[in-house]
N, C-alpha and C positions, 0 to 999 in steps of 0.2 A: 238637508236640514229643513224641518217643518216649522213654519212660522204661522202662528194662529192669525185669523183675520182680525182686522181692527176697524174702527169707525173711520178714522182719517189717517191716510198714509201721506207723510210729507217727505219729499225727496230733496235733501239739501238742508244744511245746518247753519246757513248764514242768517242775516237779520230778517229776511222775509220768511224763511222756513221756521225759525224760532218763534217769530211773532205768530204765524199761523198755528203752530203746535200749541203754544201757550193759550191762545184765545180759544181754540177748540177744547183743550183739556179743562180750562176753567169753566166751561159750560157742560162738562160731564162726559165728553167723548173720550174713547180710548184712542191714543195716538201712537203711531210708530214713525220714527224719523230714520231715514237712511242717508248715508253719505259715502261716496266712493273713496274719500280720503279719511282724515281724522277730523272730528267735529270742529275744532278751532280753526282749521286751515281753509277758510272761505275768503272770498273777495271782500265780504263785509268786515272780516276780522282785520284785514290789511288796510281798510279805508282810513284815510287820515283826516282830511279837512274838517268834516263835521256834518251837521244836520241842519238844513235850512228850514226856517219856520218863522212866521210873522208874530213873534212874541215880544218884540221891543215896543216901547211907548210911542215911537215915531213911525211904526210900521203897520201895514194892514194886509189882509189877504189879497185885496185888489192890487196892491203894489207888487206883491210877490207874484201874482198871476201875470201882470204885465211884464215883469222881468223874465219870467219863464217863457212867455210867448215870443218876446223879442229874441231871446237866445235860440229859440226853436225855429226861427226863420220861416214864419207863416205856415208851419206844418203841425203845430201842437193841436191835439184834440181838445176843444174848449171844455167839454164836460169832464174830461179826465183832469185837466188843470184845475178846474173848480173844486173837484173832490180833493185833490192833493193839497191845495192851499187852504181850504176851509177846514179840513180835518187835521191838517198837519200840526197846528199849534197844540191841540189837545194831546196828540201822540208825543210831542216833545215834553209837555208838562207831565205826562205819565212817567216818562223816563226820569225826570227830575224827582218825582215822588218815589220811584223805585230806588233811587240812590245813585244814579249816574253822576259822577263828580264833574259836572260841566264847569268850564272856566267862568269867572265872574263877569267877564265882558264878552259880548257877541263879537264875532269876527266878520270882516268884509272880504268877499271873494269876487272874482271876475264876473261881470254881468249883473251883479246885484246893485240896486240903487240905495240900499240900506244895509246897515250891519244887522244881519239876521241869522248868522251861522253859529249854532251852539257847538262848541268843540271841547275836547278834553286834552289838556296840556298842549294845546295848539294843533297836535297832529296824532293823537292816540285815540280818536273818537271811536273808530270801528272796533278796536280791541276792547275798549271800555264797555261799549253797548253790547256786543255779542258775548263778552265774558259774563256780564250780568244776566242777560237773558238765558245764556247757557246754564248758569248756576240755578236759575229758577226752574229750568226744564229738568235738570238732574234731581231736584227736590220733589218734583211732581210724581205721584204714584200712578198717574194716568199716561205718562210719556215714557216710552222706551226708545233707545237709540242703538242702531247697529252701524258700526263704522266699517271702513274698508270693504264696502259692498257696492259694486257697480250695478247700475240699472241697464239692462241690455235691450229691453223693449217694454212696451205697454202690454197688458193683458186686456182683451176686449171680448165681450160676448153680448149678443143681441143688441148691437149698436151702443154698448155702454162700456166705459173703462171700469174694470173691476180690480185693478192693481197693476203690478209690474212683475217682470221676470228678472231675476238676478242669477248670477252663477250658482248660488246656493239653492235656487228653486223659486217658485212663485210666491208672491206676497199679495194677498187680497185685501180689499178695503171697499167700503161703500163710497168713499170719495178719495181721490188721489190729487195731491197738490204738488206740482213741480215747482221747486224753488232752487234750481240747480245752478244759478249764475249764468254768466255770459260765455262769449267765445273769444275773448281777447288773447288768450294764450295760443290761438292758432297763428298769431303773428309772431315772428322771431323776436321782435323787440316789444316787450309787454310789461305791465305792472302786475299782472294777474298770476295766481298760483298756476302751476303747470297743468293741472287737470281741467282748467276752464277753457274747453275747446268746443263748446256748443252742443254738448250731449243732449240737452233737453230738446233743442230744435231738431236734432237728428232723429231721435226716437218719436217725437210728435209728428213730424212729417211722414215718417214711415207708417205711422198709425192712421194717417189721414187728417191730421189737424192743419188748419191754415196758419201760415206764417207771413209776417210783414216786415217791411223796413230793414231788410237785411243788408242793404248797402250802407247803412249808417253805423260806422264804428268811430267812437270818439277817441282821439289821440290826445293824451295828456301832454302838454308842452314841456313841462319841467320834470324830467326824470334823469337821475344821475347817469351820466354817460357810461355805457358798458355794464349797467346793472338794471335791476327792476325797482330800485329805490325811488319812490315818488317823492318829490319835494313839493309839498302841499301848496295849493294856490293861496292859502292864508298867509304864507310868507310874503307874497306880492301884495296882499291886502294890507300888510303892516309896513310896506315901503321897500321891499326888496326889488332890485331892478334887473332887467335883462340887458346884457351888454355883449358887444362883439369882441373880436380879438384885439381891437384897438381901444377897448374900454368905452365905446360909445353906445348909448341906448339906441334902439332901432324899432321899438314897438311899444304900444300902450300895454303895459303889463296886466291891466285889468280889463282888457277887451275879452270878449267871449273866447273860449278855448280854441275853437276852430281857426279863428284869425291868428291867434298867437302861435299855434302849431305850424301853420303855413309860413308865418314870418320866420320861424326858426329854421325850417327846411330851406327856405330861400337864402337865408344868411349862411348856412353851411356849418358854422361853428358858433356856439353861443354859450354864455356863462350867466349864472344867477349870482348876483352880488348881494350877500347877506351882511356885509360889514356894518351897515348903518342902522340895522334894526335891532330891536330888543330880542336877542336870541334866547334869552332865559325863558321866554314864553313857550319854547318848543324844546324842552330838555331831551326828550327821547330821540327826536329827530336829529338834533345836533350831535348826540352821541353816535348815532348810526352813521352820519356823515364822517365823523372823525374816525370811526372804525373802518370806513372805506378808504382812508388815507388822505383826507382833505381837512384843512383847518378853516372853517367858515369865518373865523375872526380875522384872518389875514389874507385869504385868497378867494376870488370868485370861483364858483363850482361849475364845472362843465356839465351842461344839460342838453338833452335832445328829446324829441317826442317819442312816445311809445303807445301802443294800443292799450286802451284803458277801460272803456265801457261800451258794451253792446247795446245800442238803442233798439234795434229790432228784435224780433223773437216770435213766440207763439201768440197768435191773435186771441185776445180776451175782451170780455166786456168789462164794465167798471167794477164787477164783483169777482173777477178772476176766472169766470167761466170761459172755457174754450168751446169749439163747436163739436166736441166729443162729449157726450153725456157722462157725467161723473169725473171728468178731468178738469183740473184747474191749474192755473199758472200764476206766479207772482214774483215780483222782483225783476232782476235783470233778464231772466229768460222769457219774460212776457212782453208783449207789444200792446200797450194800451193807447199809444199815441201821445202820452203825456209829455214826452221830451221833444217831439217834433223832429227836426233835423239836427239838433245840437242840444245836448243836455246842459241845463244850467247847473253850475257848480253846487254840490252838496244837496241836490234834489234826489240823489239816488238812495241814500239811507232813509230819507223821508218816504220815498216811494215804497221801500220795503215795509216800513211800519204801517203806512196807510193801506196799501193794497194787500199786504199779507194778512192783515186783520180782516179786510173785506172778503178775501177768498175763504178764510176759515169760517166766517159766519155763513156764507153761502153754502159751503161744503156740508155744513151741519144739516142742511135741509134735504140732502140726498136720502132716498129711501134705503132701508136695509137691503143687503144682498140676499136674494133668494138662495135657499140651500142648494138648488140646482147649479147656480153659478159658482158658489163656493166649491162644490164638488168638482165642477168642470175644470176649475183652475188647478186641481190636484194632478190632472193629466198634463204633464209638462210639455209645452210645445218645444220644437227645436230652438235652441238658443243661438242667436247670431253671435259672432265674435265681438269681443269688447273693442270699441273704437280707440285708435291711437293716432297721434299726430307726430310723425317723424320729423326730425330737424329739417330735412329737405322740403317737406310740405310747408313748414313754418317760414322758411326762408322764401319760398315762392309766394306765399300769401303776403309777406311783408313787401316783396319786390313788386308784385302785380296789383295789390290792393292797399297800398300804403296811403300816406297823407296826400300825395299827388298821383292821380291815376290816368293811365293811358288806355284807350279802348283796345288796342292790339294786345296788350298784356292781359287785360281783363278777359278777352276772348280765349286766351290760352288757359287762364285759371278756370274758366267756366267748364272746361273739359276735365277738370280734376275728378278723380274717383271719390275724393272725400265729399260727402254730401253737403256739409256746411260751407266749405271753401267754394264749392261750385255755386251754391246759392248766393253767397256774397257777390261773386262775379256776375251772375245772371241779373241780380237786382241792380248792380252798379251799371251794367250795360243798358238796362232798360231806362234808367234815369239819366237821360241824355242832357244833363245840365249840371251846374255846380250849385249845391245848396247845403249850408251848414257844414257838417264834417265830411260830406261827400264832395270831392273836388275832381273834376275831369279837366285835364289840360286842353282838350279839344273844344270844350264848351265851358269857359271859365266864368260864366254868369248864370244866375237863376233864370228860369223860364216860367212864367205864370201858368203855362200849360201843364206843368208838373206839380202844381199845388195840391197834392193828394198823396195817399199812401199806396205804394205798390204792395199787392197781396197775392200770394200763391195759394189757391184753394184746390182741393182734390178734383182732378178731372178737368181743370182749366189751366190756361197759361197765366202769366203775370198780368194783372189788371190793376188799373189805378182806381182807387176808391176814395170817397170823400167822407170823412168821419166827423160827426158833430159832437 
């Protein structure tokens, strides 16, 4: 299959990819979007809680920044946080103007000092936002989308990324934006779609891009036991409580997610009690709970943590640029340092909107591809096999790199033939402390010596860097 060159190639159809595509198209670029699944089935589509943004009368960007940095455990990149909280309110207001039907009241979630989370029906925000952005992309005559197409590798020539290789052949572009989501489906217990196994990191590392913070996987505390149905943090913001088998509360429900997840693991069995809250604010979620066989009006719901959000990824600057010319990354597959060691609830969709837009604007500055490079891409290189994550690997990652980590198990995982699983373990071994979502049972406290970002750059080992 021959696919004509485009100005901007966007890999991924979640909130970051759609934002990048729409911004580029609105400025006259020809855009092609690729996804290995179907366009709606992204992590963004499944996102529940909402979008954080200081739009309330009692809120400010400075307060949002402070909450973000506290949750991030002294590891947030200050410049990235500044961009997120300063540009965030405008991005939220743009969605309101577009017609996203946000609830009339802002929600409160763990780690936030103000009600600043904009949500749709309490727990349908990702669906509402990506559906709207997706419809706008479909209406654009400058955006084309190809589904069910895996990206096997990057195409590079003369030190520049010129597109990607797919099973159907090469796709060339003057700028390539990876917005492929994270790696949480590498863990057996996860909230993510099955395809979210870190493909962006795998292909970027192979091409020579730097990656960082791969030890930081955020585990969402309240996921319906035996499923991947996430019970949004907004429920706890409205007063839902976490109780043990005896019906006793055992944790501050609105503490940062890393603390709550560990408390649930230590407890062994836990339940989310929704009986006292206004469940009518979450109609879709209540219906899903009932379809799973539970009645939230009469019984506490069994919950346990699951891998939810990949904090690390491909190293970028504040405009999505990687260290490979012509290659950009945005959203969950990127590592800007904005989340530090623990993402503040509902900052992820905001990150997609803010940094997806920035990546698109920067990508538009890339020069056209010389004819020689377009022609060179027509000579297809040998295609690597499509990466898969068998259940045995997912079980190993859950066992060896879960909420509580043992260095002996991490050492075993570091030898995995899977490149992303191995990276997670290598980074986790290097960070010989406990910080945020990364908890080592042998060193259960943070160490000031590790207040930096572990980065793997081509030709070098893991090194601790300090980002401003």
